[in-house]
C-alpha positions as CSV (number, residue, x, y, z in Angstrom):
1,X,-121.6,194.4,-67.4
2,X,-122.9,194.7,-63.8
3,X,-120.6,195.2,-60.9
4,X,-120.9,193.9,-57.3
5,X,-121.6,197.5,-56.3
6,X,-124.8,197.4,-58.4
7,X,-126.1,194.7,-56.1
8,X,-124.9,195.6,-52.6
9,X,-124.5,199.3,-52.7
10,X,-127.7,200.1,-50.9
11,X,-128.9,196.8,-49.4
12,X,-129.5,198.0,-45.8
13,X,-126.6,196.2,-44.1
14,X,-122.8,196.6,-44.0
15,X,-121.0,194.2,-46.2
16,X,-117.2,193.8,-46.1
17,X,-115.2,191.3,-48.2
18,X,-111.6,190.3,-47.7
19,X,-109.3,188.0,-49.7
20,X,-107.5,184.9,-48.3
21,X,-104.7,187.2,-47.1
22,X,-107.1,189.4,-45.1
23,X,-106.9,192.3,-47.5
24,X,-110.2,194.2,-47.8
25,X,-111.3,193.9,-51.5
26,X,-114.8,195.4,-51.2
27,X,-117.0,197.4,-48.9
28,X,-120.5,198.7,-49.6
29,X,-121.4,202.2,-48.5
30,X,-122.7,201.1,-45.1
31,X,-119.5,199.4,-44.3
32,X,-117.5,202.5,-45.3
33,X,-119.7,204.6,-43.1
34,X,-119.1,202.3,-40.0
35,X,-115.4,201.3,-40.6
36,X,-114.0,204.0,-42.9
37,X,-112.6,203.1,-46.3
38,X,-110.5,200.1,-45.7
39,X,-110.2,198.8,-49.3
40,X,-106.7,197.7,-50.0
41,X,-105.8,197.5,-46.3
42,X,-105.1,194.4,-44.3
43,X,-107.7,193.8,-41.5
44,X,-105.5,191.7,-39.3
45,X,-104.2,194.7,-37.4
46,X,-107.7,195.8,-36.5
47,X,-108.4,192.6,-34.6
48,X,-107.2,191.1,-31.4
49,X,-105.6,187.6,-31.1
50,X,-108.9,185.8,-30.4
51,X,-110.5,187.4,-33.5
52,X,-107.5,186.6,-35.6
53,X,-107.8,183.0,-34.6
54,X,-111.5,182.9,-35.6
55,X,-110.6,184.5,-39.0
56,X,-107.9,181.8,-39.4
57,X,-110.5,179.1,-38.7
58,X,-112.9,180.5,-41.2
59,X,-110.2,180.6,-43.9
60,X,-108.7,177.2,-43.1
61,X,-111.7,175.2,-42.3
62,X,-114.4,176.9,-44.3
63,X,-116.7,177.4,-41.3
64,X,-118.9,180.4,-40.7
65,X,-119.1,182.6,-37.5
66,X,-122.2,184.4,-36.2
67,X,-122.6,186.5,-33.1
68,X,-124.3,189.7,-31.9
69,X,-122.7,193.0,-30.6
70,X,-123.9,196.3,-29.2
71,X,-122.2,199.3,-30.8
72,X,-123.1,203.0,-30.5
73,X,-126.5,202.1,-29.0
74,X,-127.4,199.6,-31.7
75,X,-127.6,195.9,-31.4
76,X,-126.2,194.1,-34.5
77,X,-125.9,190.5,-35.8
78,X,-122.5,189.8,-37.4
79,X,-122.3,186.9,-39.9
80,X,-118.9,186.0,-41.3
81,X,-118.6,183.3,-43.9
82,X,-116.0,182.1,-46.4
83,X,-116.5,182.8,-50.1
84,X,-115.1,180.5,-52.7
85,X,-113.5,180.6,-56.1
86,X,-115.1,178.5,-58.9
87,X,-112.8,175.6,-58.1
88,X,-114.0,175.5,-54.5
89,X,-110.9,177.1,-53.0
90,X,-111.6,179.5,-50.2
91,X,-111.0,183.0,-51.5
92,X,-111.6,185.0,-48.4
93,X,-114.4,186.1,-46.0
94,X,-117.6,188.0,-46.5
95,X,-119.1,189.8,-43.5
96,X,-122.6,191.0,-43.1
97,X,-123.4,193.4,-40.2
98,X,-127.1,193.9,-39.7
99,X,-128.8,196.2,-37.2
100,X,-131.3,194.3,-35.1
101,X,-134.5,196.3,-34.5
102,X,-135.5,196.9,-30.8
103,X,-138.7,195.0,-31.4
104,X,-138.4,192.1,-33.8
105,X,-140.9,189.4,-34.4
106,X,-139.8,185.7,-34.1
107,X,-141.6,182.9,-35.9
108,X,-141.3,179.1,-35.4
109,X,-141.7,177.5,-38.7
110,X,-141.5,173.8,-37.9
């Protein structure tokens, strides 16, 4: 049986997953490299009040949240989205942190 690690272990971006109580349930290697091993820990204490409000909205309304940051000389896009159980209930949040190259092509595909 394949495990989630078999798919996301070396995908080229940091992936962090929490449950509906904000406990980290999965990190790929890139996430551990950036954030340290947080599996089993609650992420609420790592965020300010504004960020906790966004996390609450993602969990309660099922919305996604996307923004860019600069960290340690790298520009990144952060995409946070709810993940769901088979019955449709929101189970938590999955976050993708992707380094944006200095030069990146853009295409309009109307």
